[in-house]
N, C-alpha and C positions, 0 to 999 in steps of 0.2 A: 571872335576868336573862341573856339571851342574850349571848354575846360578839360582837364586831363584826369577826371575822377572815374576810376575803373572798378566796377564790382566784379570780383572773382568768386564765383560760387563753387564750393568744393576746394578752396584754396588751402585747406590743411592737409590735403591727400598728396600722393606721391607726385604727379604731373602739376597739380595746382600749386603746390608749395614752390616749385622750381619756378612756375610761370609769375608767381608774386615777386620772387626776387628779380626776375629779368625786367618786369614792368618797373619796379622800383628804381633798377639801375639805369632804366631810360626815363627816368623824371616824370613817370606817372604817379598819381595820388591812388593808392590802392585800399579798397575796403575788401574784406574777406568775410563770407558768410559760409558757415559750415556747422553741420549737426554733430561733427566729431564721432559719427558712427564708425566710420574707417579710417578717418584723418586724424592727426595729432596735433594738438595745440602747440607742441614744442617745435613743430616744423614751420610754423607761421613767423615770418620775418618781423622783427620788433618794430620795423619802420611802417608797417601796415596797420590799419585799424581793424580789429576782429570783432565780429558779431556771431554769437553762437545762436543758430537757428536752423530751420529746415526750409527747403525749397518749396515745399507744398504750402507754407504759411504766407498766404496772400497778403495779409494786413501787414506783417513784419517786412516782406519784400518792398511793399509801397512806401513804408515808413523809411526804410534805409535808403531808398532810390531818391525820395523827395527831400529828406533831411540833408543828404550828401551830395545833392545835384549830380547824380550819377550820369555820365555821358555814354557809357558803353558798359556791356556785360560780356564776361567770359564764363562758360559754362564747363564745369568738370565734375559735377555732381551725380552722375550716373553709376549705378552698380555695373560691374564689368567682368564678372567671373563666368566664363562660358559654361562650365559643367553645372555651376549653382543655378544659372539661368534655366537650364534644362530641367532641374529638380524642382525649382520654384519660379515657375514663369510669372505668376501673378505678382510676386514681390518686385520683379523687374519692371512689369508694366505699370505698377503703382509708383514706384519711385521715378523711373526714367521718363515714362509717357505722361502720366498725370502731373508729375512734378514740373516737367517742361511746359505743360499747358498753363498751369499756375504762373510760372515765369513769364510766359508770353503775354498772359493777361495783365500781369503787373506792369510789365514794360510798356504795354499800350496805355494803361491808365496813367503812367508817370511820364509819358512821352519820351522814353528812352528808345532810341531808334538804330543802335548798332548792337550787333551780337556776334561773338566768335564762338562756334559750337564745336565741341570735341566730339567727333563721330569716330568711325572704325572701319577697318577693311572687312570686319565681319558683316557688313551689308552686302558684300558681292557674293558671298557663298562660295561655292565651287567653280573654279574656271581651270580649263586645261592650259589655256595660252597665257604666258607670263612675258613681261610683267604686266599687271593690271593698270589700265588707265581709267580716267574719270567717265569714259563714254561705254565701259562694260556693263552689262546687265547686272541688276541687284536682286538677288534671290538668297537671303540669309538662310543658314541651316540651323540656327538656335535662336532662342528667345531674346538673347541679348542683342544679337545682330538685327533681329527684327524690331526691337524697341528703339534701336538707333535710326533704323530706316524710317520708321514712323515718325519719329522725332524730326528728321530731315524734311519729310513731307509736310509736317506741321508748319515749320518755319517758312517753307517756300509759299505755302497758300496764305500764311498770315502776312508774308511780305507783298504778296499780290494785293492784298485788301488794304495795306497801310503804308506808312512811310518807312517801315523796317528795312534795313540793309543787314546782310548777314554774310559770314564766310563759314562754311562747313569745312572742317579739316578731317579727312579720314586717314587715321594712322594706322600703321601696321604694328610691330612690336617695339614698344618703347622700353629702354633699358638705360643703365648708367646713373650717375649721381653728379651732383655739382662737384666742380673741381676743387673746391675748399672743404668738401665733405660736411658742409653745414646741413645739407638736406639730401635725401635719398629715398629709397624705396623700403618702406616699413609696413608689411601687411601681417595680419594675425587672423587665420592662418595664412601662411605665404602659399601664393599659387603660381607665381611667375617663375619661368625656368631659371633665369640667371641668379635671382636671389636664393633659390633652392639649391643650385649647385654651389653657390659660395656658402651657404649654411653648412653643406657637407664638407667643404674645404675647411671650415672653422670647427668641424667635429659637433655641430649642433644637430646634425642627423646622421644616421648610419650609411645612407646610400641615396642615390638619385634614381627615382623611377622613370623609365622611358616607356610612355604609352604607346605601344605598337612599333614594331621593327619590321612590318611588311607593307609600308607604303611604296607607292611607285616613285621612289626617289633613289638616288645612287647608293645611299646607305641604308636605306628602309626606313629612315626616321623622318618626321615631319620638318620642313624647311620654312623658315620665317625670315622676313626682312626686318632687321633690328636697326632702330634709330635711336642716337643718343638724345637723352631728354633735353639737354642744352640747346642742340640744334632744333628739336621740336618746339620749345619754347621761343626761340628766335623767330621761327615761322609764324606763330602766334601773334607776337608783337608786330611783325611786319604785316600781318593781316589786319591789324588793328589800324596801323598807319594807312593801309590800302583803302579801308572804309572811310577814314578821316579825311583822305584826299577826293572823295566822292566817287569812287569806283562802283561798279556794278556788283551785286550780289553774286556769290559763285561757290563752287565746291572744288577742293583741291585735296590730292592724295600727298601724304607726307611719308617718305621712305627713302632708301639709297638705291633701289634699283637691283639689289642683289640679295641673295639670302644665304643662311647657314642652317645646316641640319642640328638637330638635336645633339648628335654625336659630336659635331664640329664645336658647338658651344662648350660641351665638356671639355674637349681637347684644348681649346683656348684658355679656359678656366685653369686647367693644369698647368699650362705654360705660364699664365700670369702669377698664380699663387705658388707655383712649384709644390703642390699638394697632390696626393693621389685622390681620385674621385672615385669611389665604388659605385657601380651601376646595377640595376635590376630591371628586367623586362616585364611590363604588365601588359593587360589588354589595352586596346584603343580606347580613348575617351569618345563619349557621344559629342557630335558636332565639330569635330577637328579636321579642317581641310588638309590635305597632304602638303600643299605648297601655296604660300601667299608672298608675292613679291610685287612691290609698288613701282609704278612709274611716276615720278614726281617733277618730270619736266614742265608740266603746266604751272605748278607752284613756283618753281625757280624762276620761270620767265615772268610771271604775273606779279609776283610779290618781291621780285628782285632778291630771292633767297638763295644763299650759297651755303650748304651744309659743310661744317668744318671738322668734324670728328667721325668720319666715315671709316672707322677701323674697329673691329670687333674686340681686339685686344685693348684698346683705349676705353672702350665702353666698359669691358669687364674690369679693368683696373681701377676706374673711378668708383664703380660699384663696390669693389673689394675694400678700397680705402675707407669709404663710408661704413660698411660693415664692420671692419676691424675697429673703427672708432665706436660704434654703437651697439654691437652684439658680441664683440670678442671680450667679454668680461668674466 
């Protein structure tokens, strides 16, 4: 019988902290490793064991894996801000690619043979046909997407050479917060659209910048496939079950199969908060595709995953409740 000891790297961050709660609620023993560079200690569930440290620290990774008899790793420790990756590509390759190499080396040394890896739709780059499925070509348009694609290739080749089994999850836009408002999205500075719009609703900023209104979309603004973080984490936990049942390594998209434009997100936020959201139009940002929509039919079938919160107003409402609790002070 396999043990249930799971190491979550980056478990103090937005998605990682939700994942820790989901694993604990599914009776896993959870160990969190995070350097707190972007994560928050207060976001870590008290039922988990916390180790402050960096993914690039090989000796620490080996110590944690051996002492706690880790059975599987979930990786959420990548830097993920697209414009920042364009400005500072080496920062992204150091943390994301080199950090991942160190992790894979430590896992091999410690005979930890299961990995759930958080990847991204940014690996696909620009595509005209939507929705995107896993067979589409990968051609990233920014260093962030490039770093994640390199990491995907690294884990594939390492698996070919060892006993490692993995699931790569390419997500699109993750949003929302836990329904009890215990964890949510807290970045400094904030770069994701929904939190920015909510900050505006709560009078923490004067307006929302819309970067480009001349895209080839119905209202001229970018369209993204938003997935509730609780649904996303459920897919991760099901991916772990999938590997523990002896299934083959694979790559899956996670999304809802339809998108919302920047303007539609602002309109939904106005409905949910009953607040006016002032906007300002700015130039396009480097590396932003016009439309990204996922096909996640493969994940739904293989992982027995049925997303429950496929509603943009619900996504924004849970985020709003979290923000009112944490930043409306």
